[in-house]
N, C-alpha and C positions, 0 to 999 in steps of 0.2 A: 357493632363490628365492621361493618361498610364504612359508615362515617369516618372510622379511624383508619382504613384500608386505604380511602381515597385523600384523608387527609396526609397519610403518610407518604402518598405518591406525589400530591403536592410539593412537598416540603423537598424530596429528591429534586423533583424538578428546578424548584425555586435554586437549590444549592446548586444545580448544574449549569444555571444560567448565571450564576454570580462568580462560580469559583475561574478564576482566571485558567486557559485553557496553556498548557508548557508551551512553550517555543524550542522548536527543534534547531539546533544550531550546532556549528562545531567550530573550530579556532581557526582564525581567519590569518594565524602568522603561522612558519615553522619555526620552530625554538629548538637549539639544542640541549638533550636533556629533558624535552615534553615528555608528559604522561599519557599520551594516547595508549600508549601498551597495556596500561593500567586497568583502561576503561571496561574490558570483561571481566576482568574479576573485583573488580571496587566494591561490589555487593559483601563480598566476603570480610570486608574490614569496615562496614559501615554502623552504625548504632541499631542495633535490634527493633527499637521501636522511633527510630527516626530521630531527624533532630530537626532546632529552631533556624535560627540564621548561620549562613555559611560565610567562614572567613577565607582567605588565602593571600598571605601577606608576599608570597614569592610569584606574583600572577605569571609573569613568561607568556607563552602561547593560550595558558588557561582550560588545558583539555579538560581535567576535573568538573571546574567551576563550571564552563559552558552543557558537559552531562550532569551534573548535579543540580544547577541553580532551579530554585522554588517560585515558580511566578509570583507567590501569595506570603512572600517573604522577602525582606530588605539583605541584600548581600553586601559583603565587604573585601577589595580586593586593592592592594598595592605592591610597589615594588620599588627598588631603590634606582632601575633604567629610569631616566625622567624622560628620556624619548620615548620611549615603551610607552609609559604612563600620559603624555600628552598626546598619545597616537588613539589609546582607549577612550582618553576622555573626547577628543573630536568625532571618533565613530558614534558616542553616546549624542553628543550634540549639534555635530553638524554632519550626519551622513553622506545628505548629498552632494554637498559640496565637495566631500572627500572623491566619492564614486566620480564626479563628473570629473575631476581630475586627473583620475587614475584611467578614465578611458582614452585622454590623450597621450598616455605614454606607449611606447612601443617597446615590444620585448625583442630588442636586438642590442648586439654588443656595442655597439656605435651608441646609442641611445641609454643605454646601461651608464657608461662611463660619463656621459654627460651628465644626467639626472646626479649621479655621486658626487659630482663635483659640486652640480648644484646647491646655494645658499638660499634657501626662500625663508620669508618672513613673516606670510601668513600661515596661521596655523592649519589650514586644511590641507594647504599645498605641504608644508611639514609631514604631516598625518599619510598622505599620499604618496609620498617619497620615501617614507618608511616602510610601506606595504610594499610598493613597487621592488626597493633594494631587497626586502626582505622575499620575495618570492620569486625573483630573479636570481638571486645571488647564489655562489658556492655553496649550497647545502644549508643555507638559511643561516647561517652562522652570524651573529652580533658581536663584530669586534672594531675597536676603534686604536689610532693611534695616538701617541701622545700629546696631540693637538686636538686631540677628543674627534678628529674626522674619520667616518667610516671607509676603511680599508679593505674590504672583502671581493675579492674578483667578480666577475660577470660568470653565470652559475650553467648556460647554456642549455637553458629549459625550454626546448625551441616551440613546445606544443602546447608551453602553459595559457592558461587563460584565467584572469580573474573571477570568481564566485562572486558575482555582485547582490545576488539574491541572498547569500549568505550573510554578507557584512550587513545588510539592511536587516536579518533575523539578530546578530550578533548587536546591533544599534538597539532591537526592542528591547532585548536580554539585558544591556547596560542601565536603561531608563530607571532598573529599580535596584541599583547598583551602585554604593558610592564605593568612589576611585580616590586613592591615594597616592602622593608622591613620598615615601616614607621606608625609613628602617622596619623592618620583622619585629622588634620588639615593642613596638608601635600598637600592634594588635590587640593586644589584652584592654586598651581605652573601649573598647567595643564590643568585647567578647562578654556573652551573659551564660547563664545556667542552662545546658541542654544544646549551647551552640556546638557546629561544630567548625574545628580550624585545620585545613590541610597546609601541612608545609612541606614543601618543595624546596630546601637548599642548593643552590648552585654545587654542584660535586663532578668529578669525572669516576667514572667504574673501569676504567682502564687503566686505574692503580689502584686495586684494592690491595696490591702489597704493599713492602716498606714506602715505593716511591710515591705512595698516597699522602700523606701529609706535607712533604715539602713540594709535590705539584700543585696542591690548592691552596697553598698560602695566599696566592695571588687571585683565586677564585671566591673562596671562602674559607677563611683561616682557622686555624684550631681553635683560637680566641672566640672568635664568631660561633662556632659549633657549642663551646661553653656556654655563651651567651644565649643562644638557641635551647639548652638544656634548661635554662633558667626560667625562660619565658614558657617551654612546657609546664614547669611547676606552676608559676602561677594559671595558666589555662587549665588545668587541673585543680587548683584552688578554688577558681570560680565553677568549679562544678562542670566544666565544657568539655566537649570531647576534642581528641586530636589526632590526626594522621600522619605521619612521619614519614618520609621516604627518605633515605640516605645509601651511603656506599656501605659496602660489605667490610669493612675495614675492622680488624681489632679495637683499634682506638676508638675508632666511632660507638662500638659496644658497650666499651667501658664508659664513655662520657654519660650515653644515653643508660645507662646500666636502672633498671626499675623492672618493677613487679609487671610491667603492664607486658600485651602479648608483643612478641617478636617473631616474624617470619622472613627468612632468608629467601629471595627468588633469582630466577636465572632469567637474562632476556639476550637479545640480539642487540650488540651496538649497530647505532644507528648513522655513526658520525665517521666520514673519511671520504675519500673520493670514490670516482667510478669502482678504480680497481683497489681500494683498500682492503685490507685484510680484515674481516670484521668475525667476531666470535661472538661464545656465549659469556655474558660477563654477571658478578652476583651484586644484590643490592637489597637492603634490609627494609622492611616496613616494621613502624613500631607505631602501635598506638595502644589506647588505654576503653577503647570501646567493647561492648559486650557481645557476643551473639550468642 
């Protein structure tokens, strides 16, 4: 009995020594439509018995990804925003160069417009520029003109300081993450049984009524929503789990009509200026996980 107890204790110690410690980090970018508000309740929507690999094809700021990432398994993230994906890649492979460049930037109006008008060639400089503009611009909005030029005005975040320690932690998490510039429907190429796919397509919650469809054509079209519903069906056929967030609009509910669990949640809108009117807006969460 004593030998068995000692053997069991040694086995636990070995497991503790070889199991990677979870790295704690948070998003290094601000992102309109981000899901930080969901983190406090995310456990309510996760598979009861856990999941294997994690996939997120609309990565954005990555709030849910950084919260749920598992050190012992590979994660897959992607997006159709090329500048965003290139920044994630640079943080993964050349974080020290990005940080060194960021430390040279000043958070002033004059510096902001100087950096905004700059056109860098080196990847680490472009990544530093992307992060700098994101953190010092108005509300962290990503917007470009018809020429593809970032045109968001200065945000007057006078007391903001970059969290370099967090960026280093993000880089460590990304070492075990595959990053792709791709459309969302390619996600199923890597999905396997018992994986989890988190789907957070671009949409606005300020148009939950009839204006939603027309407004969102430029963000995420109605046809995109139908394509997404077909992708979800493929995910389910692969024996994987999904969690979808979307606008609480009747058309959206019809498109994703299924026997899966549907929740309607209300949250405060975080998009708008300092004096913008902010109220409660409804969103839906649909998932095939079982609690």
